[in-house]
N, C-alpha and C positions, 0 to 999 in steps of 0.2 A: 701613713707615718704614725707610728706609735709613740705617744708622749704622754707625761703625767697628765691626768685629767684636769688638773687645776689650771694648766698652761693654756694660753689663748691662741687658738688657731683662726686665721681670717676667714670670715665669710665673704668671699668676693669671687667674681668669675674670672680668675686668673687662669692662664693656661695650665694644663694637667701637670706639665714639667715643673712648674714653679712650687717651691715648697717655702713655707714661712711660718713662724710662730713667735709668740712674746711669752717670756717667763713671767712667773708671779712670784709671790713671796714663798711659794711651796716648793719642797723638793731638794732643799740644800742642807748645808751643815752649820751655817752661822747661827749665832745666838743674839739674844736681847733685841736691841732696835734693828738689828741686821737679819733677824730670823726670817727665812732660813736660806733662801736662794739669793744672796747678794753677790752680784757679779761686778761691782764697782771696786776697782783697785785703789781708788784715792778717796774712799768714803769714810775711812777711819777703822774699817773692820780689820781683823787679823789677816795677814797676807796669806797665811796657809788656809784659812778657810775660804777665801776668795779663790785660791789656786784650785782647791778641791770642788768647789761649786762650777768653776769654769770646765773642769774635767768631766763633772756629771753632764753638763749641757752638751759637751763635745761629743758624747756618745751617740747623740741624736741627729748628727749632721755628717757630711762625707769628708770634711776637712776642718783644719783649724780655722776658726773665724778670725777675720783681720780687724782687731779693735782699733778704735780711733782715738786721738787725743782731741777731744771735743771742746770748742771754744765758743759756742752760741754763735757762729758765723754762718757764711753761705758756701764755703768752699766744698768742692765735690771731688773726692778721689776716685780715679779709674783704677779698679784693683787689677785689671789686665796690663796695665802699663808698668814699666820699671819703676821701682821705688827704692829710696835710701832705707838703710835698716831703721827699725824703730816704728813706732805707731804713726800713721800719717796724721797730720794736723788738719782735720776736716770735719765737717758736721753732716756729711752724706758720702755714700759710696754707691758705685755702679759696677756691674760686671756683665760680660757677655760669655763668661766661661763656665760651662757646666762644672758643678762641684766646688766652685769658689763661693765662700760664705761671707756676705756682707753683715755687718751688725752696728747697731747704735745702741747706748745705754741711755735710760731715762728713769726719772722719778718725779714727774708731773709734766714735763715737756712731752710733746707728742711724738711717737714714732710713725713715720709715714712710709708705707710700702708702695712702690711703683712697679708695674711690669707692663711691657707692651703685649699686645693681644697675640702677637705671632710667637711668643715665647723666645725671643731672641735676647732680650736684656732685662735686668732687674735692678732696683735701686732702693735703698732705704735712706731716710733722712731724719736728723734730730731736729724736730721742729717746734721749739719753744717760741715765746713771743718775739725775742730778739732774732732768731734765725728766720721766722717768718717774715718780719719787718724787713730784714736784710735781703730777702730773696731766695732763700734756700730752696723753696719749692721750685721756682723758675729755673734755678741753676741745675737742680736734679732732673728736671724735666728735660732740659736741654742735653745733659750728659746721657739720657736715655737714648737720644737719637731716633725718636719715633714721633709720628704726627700725634699731637695731643688727643685727637678723636680715636686714636688707636692705643690709647693708655688706660689701664685700669689702676685705681688708687684705693688704699685702705688706710683709714685713720685709727691708730691704736690708742691704747690706754693713756690718758692724759688728766689733767686736772679739769674738772667740769665747770660749766657756766655759773653755777651757784655757789662755787668755792674760790673763784680766782679773783680777788680783789686787787686792782691796779690804780696807779696814779694817773693824772692826765698825760704825762709824758708818754705813756703806752699808747694811748688813744691817738694822740697826735703823731706818733711814729708811723701808724698805718694810715691816717688821713692824709698825711703828705703826698702819698703816691695813689691813694684811692679814697676820696671823700665819702664814699658810701660805706667804708669800713666802719664808720661811727655806729651803724646799725647793730654790730656785734658787741657793743658795750651798753651796758644798762646803768643808769644813775643808782648810785647805792647809798652814799653819805657825802657831806661836803668834801669835795676834792678827791673822791674815790669812785670807782666804777667797778662793776662786775663784768669781766671780759669773757667772751665765748671763743675760746682757742679753736674749737671744731668750726664754728662759722667763719672764722677769719682764714682758716686754711681751706674751706670750701670755696670762698671767694677767690682766693689766690688760684686755685686749681681751675675753677670755672673760667676765670678771666683769662687764664692760659689756654683754655679750649678743651680741658678734660671734662667728659660728661660722665664717666663711669666712676663715681665716687662713693665709696662704702665705708662702713664702720663708723666711729664717733659716738659710740653710746656708753661711754665709761666715765668714771670719776675716780681718779686715784686718790684724791683727798678724802673723800667720804667712804670709799671701800677699803676699810682698814684691814680687813682679812686677806683680800688678794693682793693689794698693791702697796709698794713703797711710795711714800710722798715726802719730798724734801720740805715743802711748805708746811706740812703737818708735823713733821718730827725733826727737822734740821739735821740731826745725826741719822741719816737714812741710808738704806742700801739703794742698789739700782737694779731695774729689770732690763733684760736683754731683748732686743727685736731682731731676729735673724731671718735672712732670705737668701735662697740660692736657686739653681736649676738642675734638675737631674738631666743626664745625657739624653 
């Protein structure tokens, strides 16, 4: 798969027919804080620029990707099932159809790729702290219809543990279902913690039975050259995380 060198291709042992990548800031036409490969249609960028950027990305995949209306929840859309017109309201997507492209958009939240080792189904999830706490990982795994031990996962560019300051309500949201999740939060200052989104996702995946967990070595907040970051810039573009299967 020939892609712009700045984009991120997962280093994971997915089946050979699985294709996936995450865009970066490079390769598009947007300007200013959206420079240059902004794929977010509701980010404040000019609509024409977003359309052109999406067209550029489209040339690297077999079909039009199915963009979601993301709401930081845990709903998963089956892209192979009949759908009403418009963008599906969901934060994860799954497909078993070769050539169907699933995508989520992010700018600090984690894009999580999932694939079964037999190469029958793939999924992608928009996994920020709200989605993780709500169970989007578990829901996406269930939609994959594979034994967790037969699943490989890759955690894409997200805000890193030294940049993600949160309040006690975030820590409590995870500890309600997993008291051990407190280990992913470091004391920072009165009433504030530094949260490790990657550690939280690893816990969720491991507790569900997934052993093949990869990625998680990025920080969208500090890597200003490669990544958009909503927390860093507020008026920020969005990266796209795309996955599909070849025939």
